[in-house]
C-alpha positions as CSV (number, residue, x, y, z in Angstrom):
1,A,120.6,102.7,82.3
2,A,121.3,100.6,79.2
3,H,119.1,102.9,77.1
4,V,120.7,106.1,78.5
5,T,124.1,104.6,77.7
6,L,123.0,103.8,74.1
7,A,121.7,107.3,73.7
8,A,125.0,108.7,74.9
9,L,126.8,106.6,72.4
10,G,124.8,108.0,69.6
11,L,122.0,105.6,68.9
12,A,119.7,108.4,67.6
13,A,122.4,109.3,65.0
14,L,122.7,105.6,64.0
15,F,118.9,105.3,63.6
16,K,118.8,108.5,61.5
17,T,121.7,107.5,59.2
18,H,120.7,103.8,59.0
19,P,116.9,103.4,59.0
20,W,117.3,99.6,58.7
21,A,118.8,99.6,62.3
22,F,115.7,101.2,63.6
23,D,113.5,98.8,61.7
24,A,115.6,95.9,63.1
25,A,115.2,97.2,66.7
26,R,111.5,97.7,66.1
27,T,111.0,94.3,64.6
28,V,112.9,92.5,67.3
29,G,111.0,94.4,70.0
30,G,107.7,93.6,68.4
31,G,108.6,90.0,68.1
32,Y,109.6,89.9,71.7
33,L,106.2,91.4,72.7
34,I,104.4,88.7,70.6
35,W,106.5,86.0,72.3
36,L,105.7,87.3,75.8
37,G,102.0,87.5,74.8
38,L,101.9,83.9,73.6
39,R,103.7,82.7,76.8
40,L,101.1,84.5,78.9
41,L,98.2,83.0,76.9
42,R,99.6,79.5,77.3
43,A,100.3,79.9,81.1
44,G,97.9,78.3,83.4
45,P,96.7,79.8,86.7
46,M,99.7,81.1,88.7
47,S,100.4,80.4,92.3
48,Y,101.9,83.1,94.4
49,G,104.2,83.2,97.5
50,V,106.2,80.2,98.7
51,A,104.5,77.8,96.4
52,H,105.5,79.9,93.4
53,E,109.1,80.1,94.5
54,A,109.2,76.3,95.0
55,Q,107.7,75.8,91.5
56,A,110.2,78.2,89.9
57,A,113.2,76.5,91.7
58,A,111.9,73.1,90.6
59,R,111.8,74.2,87.0
60,G,115.4,75.5,87.3
61,K,114.3,79.1,87.2
62,G,115.3,81.3,90.0
63,L,116.5,84.8,90.6
64,G,119.0,84.6,87.7
65,A,116.3,83.7,85.2
66,A,114.1,86.5,86.5
67,L,116.9,89.0,86.2
68,L,117.7,87.9,82.7
69,S,114.0,88.2,81.7
70,G,113.9,91.7,83.2
71,V,117.0,92.8,81.4
72,L,115.7,91.4,78.0
73,T,112.3,93.0,78.5
74,N,114.0,96.3,79.2
75,V,116.7,96.3,76.5
76,L,114.2,95.1,73.9
77,N,111.6,97.7,74.9
78,P,111.1,99.8,71.8
79,K,109.3,102.6,73.7
80,A,112.2,103.1,76.1
81,L,114.7,102.7,73.3
82,L,113.0,105.5,71.3
83,F,112.5,107.7,74.4
84,C,116.1,107.6,75.4
85,S,117.7,107.7,71.9
86,V,115.5,110.5,70.4
87,L,114.2,112.6,73.3
88,L,117.0,112.5,75.9
89,P,119.8,114.0,73.6
90,Q,117.6,117.1,73.2
91,F,118.3,118.0,76.8
92,V,122.1,117.8,76.3
93,S,123.8,121.0,75.2
94,P,127.5,121.1,74.3
95,A,127.4,124.8,75.1
96,Q,126.8,123.8,78.8
97,G,130.0,121.8,79.1
98,P,131.1,118.2,78.5
99,I,128.2,116.0,77.4
100,G,129.2,113.0,79.4
101,P,128.4,114.4,82.8
102,Q,125.1,115.8,81.4
103,F,124.1,112.4,80.1
104,A,125.1,110.9,83.4
105,L,123.0,113.3,85.4
106,L,120.0,112.7,83.1
107,G,120.6,109.0,83.4
108,V,120.7,109.1,87.2
109,I,117.4,111.1,87.2
110,L,115.7,108.8,84.8
111,V,116.8,105.6,86.4
112,S,115.9,106.9,89.9
113,L,112.4,107.8,88.8
114,G,112.1,104.5,87.0
115,L,113.3,102.6,90.1
116,T,110.8,104.4,92.3
117,F,108.0,103.7,90.0
118,D,109.0,100.0,89.6
119,V,109.2,99.6,93.4
120,L,105.7,101.0,93.8
121,C,104.4,98.8,91.1
122,A,106.1,95.7,92.7
123,L,104.5,96.5,96.0
124,A,101.1,96.9,94.4
125,G,101.7,93.8,92.3
126,G,102.5,91.8,95.4
127,A,99.2,92.8,97.0
128,L,97.3,92.1,93.8
129,G,99.0,88.8,93.4
130,R,98.0,87.6,96.9
131,W,94.4,88.6,96.1
132,M,94.5,86.8,92.7
133,A,95.9,83.7,94.3
134,A,92.4,83.2,95.7
135,H,90.7,84.0,92.4
136,P,91.8,81.6,89.6
137,R,89.0,82.8,87.3
138,V,90.4,86.4,87.5
139,Q,93.9,85.0,86.7
140,K,92.6,83.3,83.6
141,W,90.9,86.5,82.4
142,Q,93.9,88.6,83.2
143,S,96.2,86.3,81.3
144,A,93.9,86.4,78.2
145,V,93.5,90.1,78.2
146,F,97.2,91.0,78.8
147,G,98.5,88.2,76.5
148,G,96.2,89.5,73.7
149,A,97.2,93.1,74.3
150,L,100.9,92.2,74.1
151,I,100.4,90.3,70.9
152,A,98.4,93.2,69.4
153,F,101.1,95.7,70.4
154,G,103.8,93.5,69.0
155,L,102.0,93.0,65.7
156,R,101.3,96.7,65.4
157,L,104.9,97.6,66.1
158,T,106.2,94.9,63.7
159,L,103.8,95.6,60.8
160,N,103.5,99.4,60.9
161,R,106.1,101.2,58.8
């Protein structure tokens, strides 16, 4: 929804007329991916379920921290930023009426599809997390692979012009 709103406000035009703004968004997004990858590499085996919730509460991280992390991950996602700001406006036509309702409809469709996908991923992730709780070796491998991948993606995004 944030990306659709930015697209409706003319983010693509800003990126086209001010390339430094795109470079800044790309660099911040790449830096954030690198930071996430490093955090994942430093993390030890995770525990799931009630024990995980208790650990998170003990560290002062609860639902609010998870929500903030999700919002930052989404808003700083360069792929979503580019998709919404460059591709979405191509489906809006001033000849078809006011552009606000067109962007709103596209936004509702995009967010609904994204929410459906995220719910399915969360359900699958919960099942996978319960399985991984019994396999710490797999957790260590998964953290190394995904942490390295995030760092590589972040470096590529940040360094490629």
